[in-house]
PyMOL Python script that loads the backbone (N, CA, C, O; Angstrom):
from pymol import cmd

cmd.read_pdbstr("""\
ATOM      1  N   UNK A   1     106.730  33.785 -62.901  1.00  0.00           N
ATOM      2  CA  UNK A   1     105.603  32.862 -62.726  1.00  0.00           C
ATOM      3  C   UNK A   1     104.419  33.584 -62.067  1.00  0.00           C
ATOM      4  O   UNK A   1     104.568  34.676 -61.519  1.00  0.00           O
ATOM      5  N   UNK A   2     103.271  32.966 -62.130  1.00  0.00           N
ATOM      6  CA  UNK A   2     102.086  33.551 -61.497  1.00  0.00           C
ATOM      7  C   UNK A   2     102.264  33.684 -59.989  1.00  0.00           C
ATOM      8  O   UNK A   2     101.804  34.650 -59.380  1.00  0.00           O
ATOM      9  N   UNK A   3     102.936  32.704 -59.399  1.00  0.00           N
ATOM     10  CA  UNK A   3     103.188  32.761 -57.959  1.00  0.00           C
ATOM     11  C   UNK A   3     104.063  33.943 -57.590  1.00  0.00           C
ATOM     12  O   UNK A   3     103.812  34.640 -56.607  1.00  0.00           O
ATOM     13  N   UNK A   4     105.100  34.158 -58.399  1.00  0.00           N
ATOM     14  CA  UNK A   4     105.975  35.316 -58.173  1.00  0.00           C
ATOM     15  C   UNK A   4     105.195  36.616 -58.352  1.00  0.00           C
ATOM     16  O   UNK A   4     105.360  37.561 -57.582  1.00  0.00           O
ATOM     17  N   UNK A   5     104.347  36.651 -59.373  1.00  0.00           N
ATOM     18  CA  UNK A   5     103.527  37.845 -59.621  1.00  0.00           C
ATOM     19  C   UNK A   5     102.594  38.107 -58.447  1.00  0.00           C
ATOM     20  O   UNK A   5     102.421  39.251 -58.026  1.00  0.00           O
ATOM     21  N   UNK A   6     101.997  37.052 -57.924  1.00  0.00           N
ATOM     22  CA  UNK A   6     101.081  37.203 -56.786  1.00  0.00           C
ATOM     23  C   UNK A   6     101.823  37.830 -55.608  1.00  0.00           C
ATOM     24  O   UNK A   6     101.304  38.730 -54.948  1.00  0.00           O
ATOM     25  N   UNK A   7     103.034  37.350 -55.349  1.00  0.00           N
ATOM     26  CA  UNK A   7     103.840  37.899 -54.260  1.00  0.00           C
ATOM     27  C   UNK A   7     104.189  39.362 -54.533  1.00  0.00           C
ATOM     28  O   UNK A   7     104.022  40.218 -53.665  1.00  0.00           O
ATOM     29  N   UNK A   8     104.669  39.640 -55.731  1.00  0.00           N
ATOM     30  CA  UNK A   8     105.104  40.997 -56.088  1.00  0.00           C
ATOM     31  C   UNK A   8     103.957  41.994 -56.008  1.00  0.00           C
ATOM     32  O   UNK A   8     104.114  43.080 -55.449  1.00  0.00           O
ATOM     33  N   UNK A   9     102.810  41.632 -56.562  1.00  0.00           N
ATOM     34  CA  UNK A   9     101.651  42.547 -56.526  1.00  0.00           C
ATOM     35  C   UNK A   9     101.123  42.740 -55.111  1.00  0.00           C
ATOM     36  O   UNK A   9     100.719  43.842 -54.742  1.00  0.00           O
ATOM     37  N   UNK A  10     101.126  41.675 -54.320  1.00  0.00           N
ATOM     38  CA  UNK A  10     100.678  41.802 -52.930  1.00  0.00           C
ATOM     39  C   UNK A  10     101.612  42.723 -52.161  1.00  0.00           C
ATOM     40  O   UNK A  10     101.168  43.533 -51.348  1.00  0.00           O
ATOM     41  N   UNK A  11     102.918  42.594 -52.424  1.00  0.00           N
ATOM     42  CA  UNK A  11     103.899  43.455 -51.763  1.00  0.00           C
ATOM     43  C   UNK A  11     103.709  44.914 -52.182  1.00  0.00           C
ATOM     44  O   UNK A  11     103.800  45.822 -51.357  1.00  0.00           O
ATOM     45  N   UNK A  12     103.445  45.127 -53.473  1.00  0.00           N
ATOM     46  CA  UNK A  12     103.198  46.488 -53.959  1.00  0.00           C
ATOM     47  C   UNK A  12     101.941  47.067 -53.312  1.00  0.00           C
ATOM     48  O   UNK A  12     101.912  48.236 -52.926  1.00  0.00           O
ATOM     49  N   UNK A  13     100.914  46.243 -53.200  1.00  0.00           N
ATOM     50  CA  UNK A  13      99.670  46.701 -52.554  1.00  0.00           C
ATOM     51  C   UNK A  13      99.951  47.073 -51.101  1.00  0.00           C
ATOM     52  O   UNK A  13      99.450  48.078 -50.598  1.00  0.00           O
ATOM     53  N   UNK A  14     100.756  46.254 -50.439  1.00  0.00           N
ATOM     54  CA  UNK A  14     101.095  46.484 -49.034  1.00  0.00           C
ATOM     55  C   UNK A  14     101.868  47.787 -48.846  1.00  0.00           C
ATOM     56  O   UNK A  14     101.659  48.497 -47.861  1.00  0.00           O
ATOM     57  N   UNK A  15     102.748  48.100 -49.775  1.00  0.00           N
ATOM     58  CA  UNK A  15     103.619  49.275 -49.644  1.00  0.00           C
ATOM     59  C   UNK A  15     103.023  50.555 -50.214  1.00  0.00           C
ATOM     60  O   UNK A  15     103.539  51.644 -49.964  1.00  0.00           O
ATOM     61  N   UNK A  16     101.951  50.433 -50.971  1.00  0.00           N
ATOM     62  CA  UNK A  16     101.363  51.574 -51.659  1.00  0.00           C
ATOM     63  C   UNK A  16     100.684  52.530 -50.673  1.00  0.00           C
ATOM     64  O   UNK A  16     100.023  52.096 -49.729  1.00  0.00           O
ATOM     65  N   UNK A  17     100.854  53.834 -50.906  1.00  0.00           N
ATOM     66  CA  UNK A  17     100.219  54.821 -50.021  1.00  0.00           C
ATOM     67  C   UNK A  17      98.883  55.317 -50.581  1.00  0.00           C
ATOM     68  O   UNK A  17      98.072  55.883 -49.847  1.00  0.00           O
ATOM     69  N   UNK A  18      98.659  55.108 -51.863  1.00  0.00           N
ATOM     70  CA  UNK A  18      97.388  55.491 -52.481  1.00  0.00           C
ATOM     71  C   UNK A  18      96.417  54.308 -52.407  1.00  0.00           C
ATOM     72  O   UNK A  18      96.745  53.201 -52.835  1.00  0.00           O
ATOM     73  N   UNK A  19      95.236  54.549 -51.869  1.00  0.00           N
ATOM     74  CA  UNK A  19      94.249  53.467 -51.736  1.00  0.00           C
ATOM     75  C   UNK A  19      93.875  52.893 -53.101  1.00  0.00           C
ATOM     76  O   UNK A  19      93.790  51.676 -53.265  1.00  0.00           O
ATOM     77  N   UNK A  20      93.653  53.773 -54.080  1.00  0.00           N
ATOM     78  CA  UNK A  20      93.250  53.308 -55.418  1.00  0.00           C
ATOM     79  C   UNK A  20      94.329  52.441 -56.067  1.00  0.00           C
ATOM     80  O   UNK A  20      94.036  51.403 -56.661  1.00  0.00           O
ATOM     81  N   UNK A  21      95.582  52.886 -55.942  1.00  0.00           N
ATOM     82  CA  UNK A  21      96.684  52.113 -56.519  1.00  0.00           C
ATOM     83  C   UNK A  21      96.857  50.788 -55.778  1.00  0.00           C
ATOM     84  O   UNK A  21      97.101  49.751 -56.396  1.00  0.00           O
ATOM     85  N   UNK A  22      96.731  50.826 -54.462  1.00  0.00           N
ATOM     86  CA  UNK A  22      96.851  49.605 -53.662  1.00  0.00           C
ATOM     87  C   UNK A  22      95.762  48.609 -54.053  1.00  0.00           C
ATOM     88  O   UNK A  22      96.006  47.406 -54.145  1.00  0.00           O
ATOM     89  N   UNK A  23      94.563  49.128 -54.282  1.00  0.00           N
ATOM     90  CA  UNK A  23      93.438  48.275 -54.683  1.00  0.00           C
ATOM     91  C   UNK A  23      93.715  47.621 -56.041  1.00  0.00           C
ATOM     92  O   UNK A  23      93.395  46.452 -56.259  1.00  0.00           O
ATOM     93  N   UNK A  24      94.308  48.388 -56.937  1.00  0.00           N
ATOM     94  CA  UNK A  24      94.652  47.870 -58.255  1.00  0.00           C
ATOM     95  C   UNK A  24      95.683  46.741 -58.144  1.00  0.00           C
ATOM     96  O   UNK A  24      95.560  45.714 -58.810  1.00  0.00           O
ATOM     97  N   UNK A  25      96.698  46.940 -57.297  1.00  0.00           N
ATOM     98  CA  UNK A  25      97.693  45.889 -57.087  1.00  0.00           C
ATOM     99  C   UNK A  25      97.070  44.670 -56.410  1.00  0.00           C
ATOM    100  O   UNK A  25      97.424  43.535 -56.729  1.00  0.00           O
ATOM    101  N   UNK A  26      96.160  44.894 -55.493  1.00  0.00           N
ATOM    102  CA  UNK A  26      95.489  43.778 -54.818  1.00  0.00           C
ATOM    103  C   UNK A  26      94.696  42.950 -55.823  1.00  0.00           C
ATOM    104  O   UNK A  26      94.668  41.722 -55.734  1.00  0.00           O
ATOM    105  N   UNK A  27      94.053  43.619 -56.778  1.00  0.00           N
ATOM    106  CA  UNK A  27      93.299  42.917 -57.821  1.00  0.00           C
ATOM    107  C   UNK A  27      94.246  42.062 -58.656  1.00  0.00           C
ATOM    108  O   UNK A  27      93.945  40.909 -58.964  1.00  0.00           O
ATOM    109  N   UNK A  28      95.396  42.634 -59.022  1.00  0.00           N
ATOM    110  CA  UNK A  28      96.379  41.881 -59.811  1.00  0.00           C
ATOM    111  C   UNK A  28      96.928  40.703 -59.018  1.00  0.00           C
ATOM    112  O   UNK A  28      97.140  39.624 -59.571  1.00  0.00           O
ATOM    113  N   UNK A  29      97.158  40.907 -57.722  1.00  0.00           N
ATOM    114  CA  UNK A  29      97.642  39.819 -56.869  1.00  0.00           C
ATOM    115  C   UNK A  29      96.612  38.700 -56.794  1.00  0.00           C
ATOM    116  O   UNK A  29      96.955  37.519 -56.855  1.00  0.00           O
ATOM    117  N   UNK A  30      95.355  39.082 -56.661  1.00  0.00           N
ATOM    118  CA  UNK A  30      94.251  38.111 -56.593  1.00  0.00           C
ATOM    119  C   UNK A  30      94.215  37.261 -57.865  1.00  0.00           C
ATOM    120  O   UNK A  30      94.120  36.036 -57.789  1.00  0.00           O
ATOM    121  N   UNK A  31      94.291  37.898 -59.020  1.00  0.00           N
ATOM    122  CA  UNK A  31      94.236  37.171 -60.288  1.00  0.00           C
ATOM    123  C   UNK A  31      95.458  36.276 -60.485  1.00  0.00           C
ATOM    124  O   UNK A  31      95.338  35.150 -60.968  1.00  0.00           O
ATOM    125  N   UNK A  32      96.633  36.782 -60.107  1.00  0.00           N
ATOM    126  CA  UNK A  32      97.853  35.985 -60.247  1.00  0.00           C
ATOM    127  C   UNK A  32      97.823  34.774 -59.312  1.00  0.00           C
ATOM    128  O   UNK A  32      98.246  33.682 -59.690  1.00  0.00           O
ATOM    129  N   UNK A  33      97.323  34.973 -58.095  1.00  0.00           N
ATOM    130  CA  UNK A  33      97.234  33.867 -57.133  1.00  0.00           C
ATOM    131  C   UNK A  33      96.264  32.800 -57.640  1.00  0.00           C
ATOM    132  O   UNK A  33      96.504  31.604 -57.473  1.00  0.00           O
ATOM    133  N   UNK A  34      95.173  33.239 -58.257  1.00  0.00           N
ATOM    134  CA  UNK A  34      94.194  32.305 -58.811  1.00  0.00           C
ATOM    135  C   UNK A  34      94.827  31.475 -59.931  1.00  0.00           C
ATOM    136  O   UNK A  34      94.622  30.264 -60.009  1.00  0.00           O
ATOM    137  N   UNK A  35      95.600  32.144 -60.796  1.00  0.00           N
ATOM    138  CA  UNK A  35      96.286  31.440 -61.884  1.00  0.00           C
ATOM    139  C   UNK A  35      97.346  30.484 -61.336  1.00  0.00           C
ATOM    140  O   UNK A  35      97.512  29.372 -61.838  1.00  0.00           O
ATOM    141  N   UNK A  36      98.067  30.936 -60.290  1.00  0.00           N
ATOM    142  CA  UNK A  36      99.091  30.087 -59.680  1.00  0.00           C
ATOM    143  C   UNK A  36      98.461  28.846 -59.055  1.00  0.00           C
ATOM    144  O   UNK A  36      99.009  27.746 -59.139  1.00  0.00           O
ATOM    145  N   UNK A  37      97.304  29.040 -58.429  1.00  0.00           N
ATOM    146  CA  UNK A  37      96.593  27.907 -57.827  1.00  0.00           C
ATOM    147  C   UNK A  37      96.209  26.885 -58.899  1.00  0.00           C
ATOM    148  O   UNK A  37      96.389  25.682 -58.710  1.00  0.00           O
ATOM    149  N   UNK A  38      95.685  27.366 -60.013  1.00  0.00           N
ATOM    150  CA  UNK A  38      95.305  26.470 -61.108  1.00  0.00           C
ATOM    151  C   UNK A  38      96.505  25.700 -61.639  1.00  0.00           C
ATOM    152  O   UNK A  38      96.416  24.499 -61.894  1.00  0.00           O
ATOM    153  N   UNK A  39      97.632  26.395 -61.806  1.00  0.00           N
ATOM    154  CA  UNK A  39      98.849  25.748 -62.300  1.00  0.00           C
ATOM    155  C   UNK A  39      99.333  24.686 -61.311  1.00  0.00           C
ATOM    156  O   UNK A  39      99.749  23.600 -61.715  1.00  0.00           O
ATOM    157  N   UNK A  40      99.277  25.001 -60.021  1.00  0.00           N
ATOM    158  CA  UNK A  40      99.704  24.046 -58.992  1.00  0.00           C
ATOM    159  C   UNK A  40      98.790  22.821 -58.983  1.00  0.00           C
ATOM    160  O   UNK A  40      99.254  21.695 -58.805  1.00  0.00           O
ATOM    161  N   UNK A  41      97.491  23.047 -59.176  1.00  0.00           N
ATOM    162  CA  UNK A  41      96.541  21.929 -59.229  1.00  0.00           C
ATOM    163  C   UNK A  41      96.824  21.040 -60.436  1.00  0.00           C
ATOM    164  O   UNK A  41      96.737  19.815 -60.349  1.00  0.00           O
ATOM    165  N   UNK A  42      97.164  21.668 -61.566  1.00  0.00           N
ATOM    166  CA  UNK A  42      97.481  20.904 -62.779  1.00  0.00           C
ATOM    167  C   UNK A  42      98.691  20.002 -62.559  1.00  0.00           C
ATOM    168  O   UNK A  42      98.801  18.937 -63.168  1.00  0.00           O
ATOM    169  N   UNK A  43      99.603  20.438 -61.680  1.00  0.00           N
ATOM    170  CA  UNK A  43     100.816  19.655 -61.374  1.00  0.00           C
ATOM    171  C   UNK A  43     100.598  18.720 -60.181  1.00  0.00           C
ATOM    172  O   UNK A  43     101.527  18.043 -59.741  1.00  0.00           O
ATOM    173  N   UNK A  44      99.377  18.686 -59.665  1.00  0.00           N
ATOM    174  CA  UNK A  44      99.060  17.892 -58.475  1.00  0.00           C
ATOM    175  C   UNK A  44      99.919  18.277 -57.279  1.00  0.00           C
ATOM    176  O   UNK A  44     100.276  17.428 -56.462  1.00  0.00           O
ATOM    177  N   UNK A  45     100.245  19.550 -57.182  1.00  0.00           N
ATOM    178  CA  UNK A  45     101.038  20.042 -56.059  1.00  0.00           C
ATOM    179  C   UNK A  45     100.067  20.650 -55.037  1.00  0.00           C
ATOM    180  O   UNK A  45      99.807  21.853 -55.041  1.00  0.00           O
ATOM    181  N   UNK A  46      99.549  19.793 -54.174  1.00  0.00           N
ATOM    182  CA  UNK A  46      98.466  20.191 -53.269  1.00  0.00           C
ATOM    183  C   UNK A  46      98.860  21.274 -52.283  1.00  0.00           C
ATOM    184  O   UNK A  46      98.077  22.185 -52.012  1.00  0.00           O
ATOM    185  N   UNK A  47     100.074  21.180 -51.741  1.00  0.00           N
ATOM    186  CA  UNK A  47     100.493  22.167 -50.741  1.00  0.00           C
ATOM    187  C   UNK A  47     100.587  23.559 -51.359  1.00  0.00           C
ATOM    188  O   UNK A  47     100.128  24.541 -50.775  1.00  0.00           O
ATOM    189  N   UNK A  48     101.190  23.634 -52.554  1.00  0.00           N
ATOM    190  CA  UNK A  48     101.304  24.918 -53.244  1.00  0.00           C
ATOM    191  C   UNK A  48      99.913  25.447 -53.598  1.00  0.00           C
ATOM    192  O   UNK A  48      99.636  26.635 -53.430  1.00  0.00           O
ATOM    193  N   UNK A  49      99.045  24.566 -54.085  1.00  0.00           N
ATOM    194  CA  UNK A  49      97.689  24.977 -54.456  1.00  0.00           C
ATOM    195  C   UNK A  49      96.951  25.549 -53.248  1.00  0.00           C
ATOM    196  O   UNK A  49      96.230  26.540 -53.360  1.00  0.00           O
ATOM    197  N   UNK A  50      97.138  24.916 -52.101  1.00  0.00           N
ATOM    198  CA  UNK A  50      96.491  25.375 -50.875  1.00  0.00           C
ATOM    199  C   UNK A  50      97.000  26.757 -50.455  1.00  0.00           C
ATOM    200  O   UNK A  50      96.215  27.623 -50.068  1.00  0.00           O
ATOM    201  N   UNK A  51      98.317  26.953 -50.534  1.00  0.00           N
ATOM    202  CA  UNK A  51      98.904  28.254 -50.175  1.00  0.00           C
ATOM    203  C   UNK A  51      98.439  29.337 -51.146  1.00  0.00           C
ATOM    204  O   UNK A  51      98.110  30.447 -50.726  1.00  0.00           O
ATOM    205  N   UNK A  52      98.410  29.019 -52.447  1.00  0.00           N
ATOM    206  CA  UNK A  52      97.959  30.005 -53.428  1.00  0.00           C
ATOM    207  C   UNK A  52      96.468  30.301 -53.275  1.00  0.00           C
ATOM    208  O   UNK A  52      96.013  31.409 -53.561  1.00  0.00           O
ATOM    209  N   UNK A  53      95.712  29.300 -52.820  1.00  0.00           N
ATOM    210  CA  UNK A  53      94.299  29.527 -52.536  1.00  0.00           C
ATOM    211  C   UNK A  53      94.155  30.523 -51.385  1.00  0.00           C
ATOM    212  O   UNK A  53      93.300  31.407 -51.421  1.00  0.00           O
ATOM    213  N   UNK A  54      95.003  30.369 -50.362  1.00  0.00           N
ATOM    214  CA  UNK A  54      95.015  31.333 -49.254  1.00  0.00           C
ATOM    215  C   UNK A  54      95.417  32.717 -49.753  1.00  0.00           C
ATOM    216  O   UNK A  54      94.816  33.722 -49.375  1.00  0.00           O
ATOM    217  N   UNK A  55      96.443  32.759 -50.610  1.00  0.00           N
ATOM    218  CA  UNK A  55      96.903  34.039 -51.156  1.00  0.00           C
ATOM    219  C   UNK A  55      95.769  34.711 -51.927  1.00  0.00           C
ATOM    220  O   UNK A  55      95.572  35.922 -51.829  1.00  0.00           O
ATOM    221  N   UNK A  56      95.024  33.910 -52.695  1.00  0.00           N
ATOM    222  CA  UNK A  56      93.876  34.438 -53.441  1.00  0.00           C
ATOM    223  C   UNK A  56      92.836  35.027 -52.488  1.00  0.00           C
ATOM    224  O   UNK A  56      92.345  36.136 -52.696  1.00  0.00           O
ATOM    225  N   UNK A  57      92.512  34.273 -51.445  1.00  0.00           N
ATOM    226  CA  UNK A  57      91.505  34.718 -50.478  1.00  0.00           C
ATOM    227  C   UNK A  57      91.917  36.030 -49.813  1.00  0.00           C
ATOM    228  O   UNK A  57      91.112  36.953 -49.697  1.00  0.00           O
ATOM    229  N   UNK A  58      93.167  36.105 -49.379  1.00  0.00           N
ATOM    230  CA  UNK A  58      93.649  37.320 -48.718  1.00  0.00           C
ATOM    231  C   UNK A  58      93.720  38.496 -49.693  1.00  0.00           C
ATOM    232  O   UNK A  58      93.383  39.624 -49.333  1.00  0.00           O
ATOM    233  N   UNK A  59      94.154  38.235 -50.914  1.00  0.00           N
ATOM    234  CA  UNK A  59      94.237  39.306 -51.919  1.00  0.00           C
ATOM    235  C   UNK A  59      92.839  39.808 -52.260  1.00  0.00           C
ATOM    236  O   UNK A  59      92.637  41.003 -52.471  1.00  0.00           O
ATOM    237  N   UNK A  60      91.872  38.888 -52.313  1.00  0.00           N
ATOM    238  CA  UNK A  60      90.489  39.292 -52.592  1.00  0.00           C
ATOM    239  C   UNK A  60      89.955  40.158 -51.451  1.00  0.00           C
ATOM    240  O   UNK A  60      89.276  41.159 -51.681  1.00  0.00           O
ATOM    241  N   UNK A  61      90.273  39.758 -50.220  1.00  0.00           N
ATOM    242  CA  UNK A  61      89.848  40.563 -49.065  1.00  0.00           C
ATOM    243  C   UNK A  61      90.534  41.923 -49.069  1.00  0.00           C
ATOM    244  O   UNK A  61      89.931  42.928 -48.693  1.00  0.00           O
ATOM    245  N   UNK A  62      91.795  41.955 -49.494  1.00  0.00           N
ATOM    246  CA  UNK A  62      92.509  43.235 -49.611  1.00  0.00           C
ATOM    247  C   UNK A  62      91.807  44.109 -50.646  1.00  0.00           C
ATOM    248  O   UNK A  62      91.611  45.307 -50.442  1.00  0.00           O
ATOM    249  N   UNK A  63      91.434  43.482 -51.762  1.00  0.00           N
ATOM    250  CA  UNK A  63      90.797  44.213 -52.862  1.00  0.00           C
ATOM    251  C   UNK A  63      89.470  44.850 -52.447  1.00  0.00           C
ATOM    252  O   UNK A  63      89.143  45.957 -52.876  1.00  0.00           O
ATOM    253  N   UNK A  64      88.714  44.148 -51.613  1.00  0.00           N
ATOM    254  CA  UNK A  64      87.398  44.675 -51.211  1.00  0.00           C
ATOM    255  C   UNK A  64      87.435  45.402 -49.866  1.00  0.00           C
ATOM    256  O   UNK A  64      86.395  45.786 -49.332  1.00  0.00           O
ATOM    257  N   UNK A  65      88.649  45.588 -49.321  1.00  0.00           N
ATOM    258  CA  UNK A  65      88.796  46.278 -48.031  1.00  0.00           C
ATOM    259  C   UNK A  65      88.233  47.695 -48.120  1.00  0.00           C
ATOM    260  O   UNK A  65      88.218  48.311 -49.186  1.00  0.00           O
ATOM    261  N   UNK A  66      87.776  48.191 -46.983  1.00  0.00           N
ATOM    262  CA  UNK A  66      87.138  49.506 -46.971  1.00  0.00           C
ATOM    263  C   UNK A  66      88.123  50.646 -46.724  1.00  0.00           C
ATOM    264  O   UNK A  66      87.790  51.810 -46.947  1.00  0.00           O
ATOM    265  N   UNK A  67      89.330  50.322 -46.267  1.00  0.00           N
ATOM    266  CA  UNK A  67      90.329  51.378 -46.062  1.00  0.00           C
ATOM    267  C   UNK A  67      91.736  50.806 -46.257  1.00  0.00           C
ATOM    268  O   UNK A  67      91.922  49.593 -46.344  1.00  0.00           O
ATOM    269  N   UNK A  68      92.702  51.690 -46.323  1.00  0.00           N
ATOM    270  CA  UNK A  68      94.081  51.292 -46.620  1.00  0.00           C
ATOM    271  C   UNK A  68      94.672  50.400 -45.532  1.00  0.00           C
ATOM    272  O   UNK A  68      95.440  49.485 -45.829  1.00  0.00           O
ATOM    273  N   UNK A  69      94.320  50.659 -44.287  1.00  0.00           N
ATOM    274  CA  UNK A  69      94.849  49.863 -43.177  1.00  0.00           C
ATOM    275  C   UNK A  69      94.406  48.403 -43.293  1.00  0.00           C
ATOM    276  O   UNK A  69      95.216  47.489 -43.141  1.00  0.00           O
ATOM    277  N   UNK A  70      93.127  48.192 -43.561  1.00  0.00           N
ATOM    278  CA  UNK A  70      92.592  46.832 -43.727  1.00  0.00           C
ATOM    279  C   UNK A  70      93.195  46.185 -44.977  1.00  0.00           C
ATOM    280  O   UNK A  70      93.557  45.008 -44.964  1.00  0.00           O
ATOM    281  N   UNK A  71      93.296  46.957 -46.040  1.00  0.00           N
ATOM    282  CA  UNK A  71      93.869  46.453 -47.283  1.00  0.00           C
ATOM    283  C   UNK A  71      95.300  45.969 -47.043  1.00  0.00           C
ATOM    284  O   UNK A  71      95.680  44.891 -47.499  1.00  0.00           O
ATOM    285  N   UNK A  72      96.089  46.768 -46.329  1.00  0.00           N
ATOM    286  CA  UNK A  72      97.487  46.404 -46.060  1.00  0.00           C
ATOM    287  C   UNK A  72      97.592  45.128 -45.234  1.00  0.00           C
ATOM    288  O   UNK A  72      98.464  44.294 -45.479  1.00  0.00           O
ATOM    289  N   UNK A  73      96.706  44.977 -44.259  1.00  0.00           N
ATOM    290  CA  UNK A  73      96.732  43.790 -43.413  1.00  0.00           C
ATOM    291  C   UNK A  73      96.543  42.530 -44.256  1.00  0.00           C
ATOM    292  O   UNK A  73      97.275  41.552 -44.104  1.00  0.00           O
ATOM    293  N   UNK A  74      95.547  42.569 -45.148  1.00  0.00           N
ATOM    294  CA  UNK A  74      95.292  41.403 -45.998  1.00  0.00           C
ATOM    295  C   UNK A  74      96.358  41.231 -47.072  1.00  0.00           C
ATOM    296  O   UNK A  74      96.694  40.104 -47.435  1.00  0.00           O
ATOM    297  N   UNK A  75      96.894  42.339 -47.584  1.00  0.00           N
ATOM    298  CA  UNK A  75      97.951  42.252 -48.596  1.00  0.00           C
ATOM    299  C   UNK A  75      99.192  41.587 -47.999  1.00  0.00           C
ATOM    300  O   UNK A  75      99.853  40.785 -48.658  1.00  0.00           O
ATOM    301  N   UNK A  76      99.501  41.927 -46.752  1.00  0.00           N
ATOM    302  CA  UNK A  76     100.642  41.307 -46.071  1.00  0.00           C
ATOM    303  C   UNK A  76     100.427  39.797 -45.941  1.00  0.00           C
ATOM    304  O   UNK A  76     101.346  39.010 -46.165  1.00  0.00           O
ATOM    305  N   UNK A  77      99.221  39.409 -45.581  1.00  0.00           N
ATOM    306  CA  UNK A  77      98.924  37.972 -45.461  1.00  0.00           C
ATOM    307  C   UNK A  77      98.999  37.283 -46.829  1.00  0.00           C
ATOM    308  O   UNK A  77      99.490  36.160 -46.940  1.00  0.00           O
ATOM    309  N   UNK A  78      98.513  37.961 -47.853  1.00  0.00           N
ATOM    310  CA  UNK A  78      98.561  37.401 -49.216  1.00  0.00           C
ATOM    311  C   UNK A  78     100.006  37.202 -49.652  1.00  0.00           C
ATOM    312  O   UNK A  78     100.350  36.204 -50.285  1.00  0.00           O
ATOM    313  N   UNK A  79     100.847  38.176 -49.301  1.00  0.00           N
ATOM    314  CA  UNK A  79     102.265  38.130 -49.623  1.00  0.00           C
ATOM    315  C   UNK A  79     102.912  36.885 -49.005  1.00  0.00           C
ATOM    316  O   UNK A  79     103.629  36.151 -49.684  1.00  0.00           O
ATOM    317  N   UNK A  80     102.655  36.658 -47.725  1.00  0.00           N
ATOM    318  CA  UNK A  80     103.237  35.506 -47.028  1.00  0.00           C
ATOM    319  C   UNK A  80     102.716  34.179 -47.597  1.00  0.00           C
ATOM    320  O   UNK A  80     103.473  33.219 -47.740  1.00  0.00           O
ATOM    321  N   UNK A  81     101.436  34.137 -47.915  1.00  0.00           N
ATOM    322  CA  UNK A  81     100.863  32.906 -48.478  1.00  0.00           C
ATOM    323  C   UNK A  81     101.444  32.633 -49.864  1.00  0.00           C
ATOM    324  O   UNK A  81     101.733  31.483 -50.197  1.00  0.00           O
ATOM    325  N   UNK A  82     101.616  33.676 -50.675  1.00  0.00           N
ATOM    326  CA  UNK A  82     102.190  33.498 -52.018  1.00  0.00           C
ATOM    327  C   UNK A  82     103.630  33.015 -51.906  1.00  0.00           C
ATOM    328  O   UNK A  82     104.065  32.156 -52.674  1.00  0.00           O
ATOM    329  N   UNK A  83     104.368  33.568 -50.948  1.00  0.00           N
ATOM    330  CA  UNK A  83     105.753  33.149 -50.730  1.00  0.00           C
ATOM    331  C   UNK A  83     105.794  31.669 -50.334  1.00  0.00           C
ATOM    332  O   UNK A  83     106.628  30.911 -50.830  1.00  0.00           O
ATOM    333  N   UNK A  84     104.902  31.271 -49.451  1.00  0.00           N
ATOM    334  CA  UNK A  84     104.829  29.865 -49.032  1.00  0.00           C
ATOM    335  C   UNK A  84     104.439  28.978 -50.213  1.00  0.00           C
ATOM    336  O   UNK A  84     104.947  27.866 -50.353  1.00  0.00           O
ATOM    337  N   UNK A  85     103.542  29.469 -51.055  1.00  0.00           N
ATOM    338  CA  UNK A  85     103.142  28.719 -52.246  1.00  0.00           C
ATOM    339  C   UNK A  85     104.302  28.522 -53.195  1.00  0.00           C
ATOM    340  O   UNK A  85     104.476  27.442 -53.758  1.00  0.00           O
ATOM    341  N   UNK A  86     105.097  29.568 -53.373  1.00  0.00           N
ATOM    342  CA  UNK A  86     106.267  29.470 -54.247  1.00  0.00           C
ATOM    343  C   UNK A  86     107.274  28.457 -53.712  1.00  0.00           C
ATOM    344  O   UNK A  86     107.849  27.681 -54.475  1.00  0.00           O
ATOM    345  N   UNK A  87     107.486  28.469 -52.390  1.00  0.00           N
ATOM    346  CA  UNK A  87     108.410  27.509 -51.785  1.00  0.00           C
ATOM    347  C   UNK A  87     107.890  26.080 -51.948  1.00  0.00           C
ATOM    348  O   UNK A  87     108.659  25.169 -52.254  1.00  0.00           O
ATOM    349  N   UNK A  88     106.599  25.887 -51.745  1.00  0.00           N
ATOM    350  CA  UNK A  88     106.005  24.558 -51.892  1.00  0.00           C
ATOM    351  C   UNK A  88     106.102  24.092 -53.342  1.00  0.00           C
ATOM    352  O   UNK A  88     106.345  22.914 -53.603  1.00  0.00           O
ATOM    353  N   UNK A  89     105.913  25.006 -54.273  1.00  0.00           N
ATOM    354  CA  UNK A  89     105.982  24.655 -55.702  1.00  0.00           C
ATOM    355  C   UNK A  89     107.400  24.232 -56.078  1.00  0.00           C
ATOM    356  O   UNK A  89     107.583  23.317 -56.882  1.00  0.00           O
ATOM    357  N   UNK A  90     108.400  24.892 -55.501  1.00  0.00           N
ATOM    358  CA  UNK A  90     109.791  24.519 -55.773  1.00  0.00           C
ATOM    359  C   UNK A  90     110.054  23.066 -55.334  1.00  0.00           C
ATOM    360  O   UNK A  90     110.766  22.323 -56.009  1.00  0.00           O
ATOM    361  N   UNK A  91     109.476  22.684 -54.211  1.00  0.00           N
ATOM    362  CA  UNK A  91     109.680  21.331 -53.683  1.00  0.00           C
ATOM    363  C   UNK A  91     108.878  20.281 -54.437  1.00  0.00           C
ATOM    364  O   UNK A  91     109.049  19.082 -54.215  1.00  0.00           O
ATOM    365  N   UNK A  92     108.023  20.722 -55.307  1.00  0.00           N
ATOM    366  CA  UNK A  92     107.125  19.818 -56.022  1.00  0.00           C
ATOM    367  C   UNK A  92     107.710  19.330 -57.338  1.00  0.00           C
ATOM    368  O   UNK A  92     107.255  18.335 -57.902  1.00  0.00           O
ATOM    369  N   UNK A  93     108.708  20.030 -57.812  1.00  0.00           N
ATOM    370  CA  UNK A  93     109.234  19.710 -59.151  1.00  0.00           C
ATOM    371  C   UNK A  93     110.027  18.418 -59.158  1.00  0.00           C
ATOM    372  O   UNK A  93     110.535  18.011 -60.203  1.00  0.00           O
TER     373      UNK A  93
END
""", "prot")
cmd.dss("prot")
cmd.show_as("cartoon", "prot")
cmd.util.cbc("prot")
cmd.orient("prot")
């Protein structure tokens, strides 16, 4: 799912040692979180949509971060928000 992808890409960005590769994963996490948010909104799952919106915001901040340390900080937050979004989505079905 998009939520799972958002988590996976954020985790990859967090663990990546290359800034360019981490930035690429952060971009993918941002896009997946945005798609997950839209899907959650379509299902009227407000809590999941809110968490995925946070994941999107953090992934976007990771993507535009100026160094790897800042990128990792936001990627970690995006990861946690995506995980929370996935849990909320499970409870919504």
